[in-house]
C-alpha positions in Angstrom: 185.3 225.7 74.1 185.7 222.0 74.5 185.4 222.1 78.3 186.8 218.7 79.3 186.8 220.0 82.9 187.0 223.4 84.5 190.5 222.4 85.7 191.9 221.3 82.4 193.6 223.9 80.3 195.8 223.9 77.2 199.3 223.2 78.3 201.8 226.1 78.5 205.5 226.2 78.7 208.0 229.0 79.8 206.4 232.3 80.6 207.8 235.1 78.5 206.8 238.8 78.0 205.7 240.3 74.8 204.9 243.8 73.5 201.2 244.2 73.2 199.0 247.1 72.2 197.3 249.1 74.9 193.9 247.5 75.7 192.3 250.9 75.7 194.1 253.4 73.5 194.5 251.3 70.5 191.7 248.8 71.0 189.9 249.9 67.8 192.8 248.8 65.7 192.5 245.2 66.9 190.5 242.5 65.4 187.8 240.9 67.4 186.1 237.6 68.1 182.6 238.9 67.7 180.1 238.1 64.9 176.7 239.6 64.5 173.7 237.5 63.3 171.7 240.1 61.4 168.1 240.0 62.5 165.8 242.1 64.7 166.9 242.1 67.4 170.4 241.1 66.5 172.2 238.1 68.1 175.9 237.4 68.5 178.6 234.8 68.3 181.6 235.4 70.6 184.8 233.3 70.5 186.4 232.4 73.9 189.6 230.7 74.9 190.3 228.4 77.9 192.6 230.7 79.9 192.1 232.8 83.1 189.8 235.7 82.2 192.1 238.2 83.8 194.7 237.5 81.1 192.4 238.7 78.3 189.5 240.7 79.7 191.1 244.2 79.3 191.8 243.4 75.6 188.3 242.3 74.7 186.7 245.2 72.7 184.0 247.2 74.3 181.5 246.4 71.7 181.8 242.7 72.5 181.2 243.4 76.2 178.2 245.6 75.2 176.7 242.9 73.1 177.0 240.5 76.1 175.4 243.0 78.4 172.5 243.9 76.1 171.6 240.3 75.2 168.5 238.7 76.7 169.8 235.1 76.7 173.4 233.7 76.9 174.3 230.3 75.7 177.5 228.3 76.2 178.8 224.9 75.0 178.2 223.4 78.5 176.8 224.9 81.7 179.9 224.8 83.9 178.0 226.5 86.7 175.7 223.4 87.0 177.0 220.8 89.6 175.4 218.0 87.5 177.6 219.0 84.5 180.8 218.7 86.6 179.6 215.4 88.1 178.8 214.0 84.7 182.2 215.1 83.3 183.9 213.4 86.2 182.0 210.1 85.8 182.7 210.1 82.0 186.4 210.0 82.7 186.5 206.9 84.8 187.4 203.4 83.8 184.7 200.7 84.2 184.0 199.6 87.7 186.8 197.6 89.2 189.4 198.5 86.7 192.6 200.6 87.4 195.2 202.1 85.1 197.8 199.6 86.3 195.6 196.9 84.9 195.1 198.3 81.4 198.4 200.2 80.6 201.6 198.6 79.4 203.9 198.3 82.5 206.6 200.7 81.1 204.1 203.5 80.4 202.4 203.1 83.7 205.8 203.3 85.5 206.8 206.5 83.6 203.5 208.1 84.2 203.7 207.4 88.0 207.3 208.8 88.0 206.2 212.0 86.1 203.3 212.6 88.5 205.6 212.2 91.5 207.9 214.8 89.9 205.0 217.2 89.4 203.8 216.8 93.0 207.4 217.5 94.2 207.7 220.6 92.1 204.3 222.1 92.5 205.0 224.0 95.8 207.8 225.9 93.9 205.5 226.6 91.0 202.8 228.2 93.2 202.7 232.0 93.3 202.5 234.1 96.5 199.1 235.4 95.3 197.8 231.8 95.1 199.1 231.0 98.6 197.6 234.3 99.9 194.2 233.1 98.6 194.5 229.9 100.5 195.4 227.7 97.4 198.0 225.2 98.4 200.1 222.7 96.3 198.7 219.5 97.9 195.1 220.7 97.4 195.7 221.8 93.9 197.5 218.5 92.9 194.6 216.5 94.3 192.1 218.7 92.6 193.7 218.1 89.2 195.3 214.6 89.5 193.3 213.0 92.4 192.0 209.5 91.6 194.2 209.4 88.5 194.6 205.6 88.7 190.9 205.2 88.1 190.8 207.5 85.0 190.7 206.3 81.4 194.1 206.7 79.7 193.0 209.4 77.2 191.9 211.6 80.1 195.1 211.0 81.9 196.9 212.2 78.8 195.0 215.5 78.9 195.6 215.8 82.6 199.4 215.4 82.1 199.3 218.1 79.5 197.7 220.5 82.0 200.3 219.8 84.8 202.9 222.3 83.7 204.4 225.2 85.6 202.7 227.9 83.6 199.3 226.3 83.9 199.7 225.7 87.6 200.5 229.4 88.1 197.2 230.3 86.4 195.0 228.2 88.7 192.5 229.8 91.1 191.0 232.2 88.6 187.9 231.4 86.4 188.7 230.8 82.8 187.0 233.2 80.3 183.9 231.1 79.5 183.3 230.2 83.1 183.6 233.9 84.1 181.1 234.9 81.4 178.7 232.3 82.8 179.1 233.7 86.3 178.6 237.2 85.0 175.4 236.1 83.2 174.1 234.7 86.4 175.0 237.8 88.3 173.1 239.9 85.8 170.2 237.5 86.1 170.3 236.7 82.4 168.7 233.5 81.1 171.4 231.0 80.3 171.7 227.6 78.6 174.0 225.1 76.9 173.9 223.8 73.3 175.6 220.5 74.1 175.3 217.6 76.5 178.2 216.3 78.5 178.2 212.9 76.7 178.4 214.7 73.3 181.8 216.2 74.3 182.9 213.2 76.3 182.1 210.1 74.1 184.4 211.1 71.2 187.4 211.1 73.4 186.4 207.7 74.8 186.0 206.5 71.2 189.7 206.2 70.4 190.8 202.6 70.1 193.3 201.3 72.7 196.4 201.3 70.5 195.7 205.0 69.6 195.3 205.9 73.3 198.5 204.2 74.3 200.3 206.0 71.4 198.9 209.4 72.5 199.8 208.8 76.2 203.3 207.6 75.3 203.9 210.7 73.1 202.7 213.0 75.8 205.0 211.5 78.4 207.9 211.7 75.9 207.2 215.4 75.4 207.1 216.0 79.1 210.2 214.1 79.7 212.0 216.0 77.0 210.8 219.3 78.4 212.2 218.4 81.8 215.5 217.6 80.1 215.4 220.9 78.2 215.5 219.3 74.8 212.0 220.0 73.6 209.6 223.0 73.2 205.9 222.8 72.5 205.1 224.8 69.3 202.0 226.5 70.8 202.1 227.6 74.4 199.5 229.2 76.6 201.3 232.5 76.2 201.2 232.2 72.4 197.4 231.5 72.7 196.9 234.6 74.9 199.0 236.8 72.7 197.1 235.8 69.5 193.8 236.3 71.2 194.6 239.7 72.7 195.9 240.8 69.3 192.8 239.6 67.5 194.6 237.1 65.3 191.9 235.2 63.5 194.2 232.3 62.4 192.4 229.0 62.9 195.4 226.8 63.7 196.2 227.7 67.3 192.6 228.2 68.3 191.6 224.8 66.9 194.1 223.3 69.3 192.6 225.2 72.2 189.0 224.2 71.1 189.7 220.5 70.9 192.1 220.5 74.0 194.0 217.7 72.3 197.8 218.1 71.6 199.1 217.7 68.0 201.3 214.6 67.9 202.3 215.0 64.2 206.0 215.8 63.8 208.7 215.0 61.3 210.8 213.0 63.7 208.3 210.2 64.0 208.9 206.9 62.2 206.6 206.5 59.2 204.2 204.0 60.9 203.9 206.3 64.0 203.3 209.3 61.8 200.3 207.5 60.2 198.9 206.9 63.7 199.4 210.5 64.7 197.6 211.6 61.5 194.7 209.2 62.2 194.3 210.6 65.7 194.5 214.2 64.4 191.9 213.5 61.7 189.6 211.7 64.2 189.6 214.5 66.7 189.2 217.2 64.0 186.1 215.4 62.7 184.6 214.4 66.0 185.6 217.4 68.2 185.3 220.2 65.7 183.4 219.5 62.5 180.6 217.2 63.8 180.2 219.4 66.9 180.1 222.6 64.7 177.2 221.1 62.6 175.3 220.0 65.7 175.9 223.3 67.5 174.9 225.3 64.4 171.6 223.4 64.0 170.8 224.1 67.7 171.6 227.8 67.4 169.2 227.9 64.4 166.4 226.2 66.4 166.9 228.6 69.3 166.7 231.7 67.0 163.5 230.4 65.4 161.9 229.5 68.8 162.7 233.0 70.2 162.4 235.5 67.3 162.0 238.5 69.7 165.1 237.7 71.9 168.7 238.7 71.5 171.2 235.8 72.0 174.8 235.8 72.9 176.5 232.5 72.0 179.9 232.2 73.7 181.8 229.2 72.2 185.4 228.3 71.8 187.0 230.6 69.2 188.0 227.6 67.0 184.3 226.9 66.3 184.2 230.1 64.3 187.4 229.8 62.2 188.6 227.5 59.5 186.3 225.2 57.5 182.9 223.9 58.3 182.4 226.4 61.1 179.2 227.1 63.2 178.9 230.3 61.2 178.9 228.3 57.9 176.0 226.2 59.2 174.0 229.4 60.0 174.8 230.9 56.6 173.7 227.7 54.8 170.3 228.1 56.6 169.9 231.6 55.1 171.1 233.7 58.0 173.4 236.7 57.4 176.3 236.5 59.8 179.0 239.2 59.6 182.2 239.7 61.5 182.0 242.7 63.8 185.3 244.7 64.1 186.4 246.2 67.4 185.5 249.7 66.6 182.0 249.0 65.1 179.1 250.3 67.1 176.6 248.0 68.6 172.9 249.1 68.4 172.0 249.9 71.9 168.5 251.1 71.3 166.2 249.3 73.7 163.0 249.4 71.6 160.8 246.4 72.1 160.3 244.2 69.0 156.5 244.6 68.9 156.3 248.2 70.0 153.9 250.3 67.8 156.0 252.8 65.9 159.2 250.9 66.8 160.6 251.1 63.2 160.6 254.9 63.5 162.1 254.9 67.0 164.8 252.4 65.9 165.7 254.8 63.1 165.9 257.6 65.6 168.3 255.6 67.8 170.5 254.5 64.9 170.8 258.0 63.4 171.7 259.4 66.9 171.1 263.0 65.8 172.6 265.7 68.0 170.6 267.9 70.3 171.4 271.1 68.5 168.2 273.0 68.8 165.4 273.4 71.3 162.7 271.9 69.0 164.9 268.8 68.5 165.4 268.4 72.2 161.6 268.7 72.7 161.1 266.0 70.2 163.5 263.6 72.0 161.9 264.3 75.4 158.4 263.7 73.9 159.6 260.3 72.5 161.2 259.3 75.8 158.0 259.9 77.8 155.8 258.3 75.2 158.1 255.2 75.4 158.2 255.3 79.1 154.5 255.3 79.7 153.9 252.6 77.0 156.2 250.0 78.5 156.7 248.0 81.6 159.2 245.3 82.5 158.1 241.7 82.5 159.4 239.1 85.0 162.6 238.5 83.0 163.4 242.2 82.9 162.6 242.6 79.2 160.6 245.7 78.2 157.2 244.8 76.7 154.4 247.0 75.2 151.4 247.1 77.5 149.2 249.6 75.8 148.3 250.5 72.2 149.8 254.0 72.5 151.2 254.8 69.1 154.1 257.2 69.3 154.4 257.5 65.5 152.2 260.6 65.6 155.0 262.6 67.3 155.7 265.7 65.3 159.1 264.6 64.3 159.1 266.6 61.1 160.9 268.8 63.5 163.9 266.6 63.0 164.4 268.0 59.6 165.1 271.5 61.0 
């Protein structure tokens, strides 16, 4: 996920209800956003979206949750639990020292921006939910958290901020987005965590737009918001659309690429020819800088991590758009010789906790994978024997991983009995 800030989310419009499959009874019929990197032990890619986790968690297949729980190390795009990350993201958004938006923006655009933010601040109390107020989240605090110090921000970041100041998105504040929730869960489970990107690698491409492109983008954003207020415009992809497609396991790359880049699509048929060219240039620039180049860099770093830790299982949680379309992170791994396969919702995850270097582990892995039934006393005896052999040959290291501490070889167990 392109985590511009924990507070910025893809803009949403009117909330509407939709018929969705039951998260439990028909979950196996859904697609999933889990891919398995075939190795011993296996590692996983998992696609996230930047919405409150409560909107999607019950629809995430159990095998995805199991892969997360069983992994040794969890990696994200950025570490949003690290205060330094948040501080660096904030600093990256600011204009050079001594400059203000009023000094750099055309007067008309600055005036419209200020008027729109005044409208949002006025409306925000009515957009807040009773649940938010019950948790001590108030409109003034929330407005300042999102839009505070807006006159010191670079125009491109103000454009993204304006996109996040919609009624639907305000109603979702106060709950961790999915990737942040996974990071918090990983910490709670005392898993080792990390990030494959640095803040500047996500931030600098946005600051790399030239001034005329930034002004065009901000102007188009304000035109959209003004049209929405007048009831004459509807954004093609809303937060609700994004959630619906994710919960239904729709692997279409279009809507998820928008969520991954966090940048609106300005291309539309009503634009004059010269403005359409500018919109296409911006779209092409962000697609190259925020998706393709990042995919290549992220894929190389995933490869390096897998090679540095061959005996560890990784869970890589990135924005879903990084795994779909062309030139994906998965494509980078496959070019390096890794076998990566999509893992449907109903497919079992190997939950055998056999250490990688354990003597006789190939045999025991076979045992766990075949999952033979306990249908006779001799078979039961064999399983019990294996269990105690495994138990007395292992101990936990400081990270909680099972490691072999003796040369006890369980391969002598009389498991010819399994053929009975």
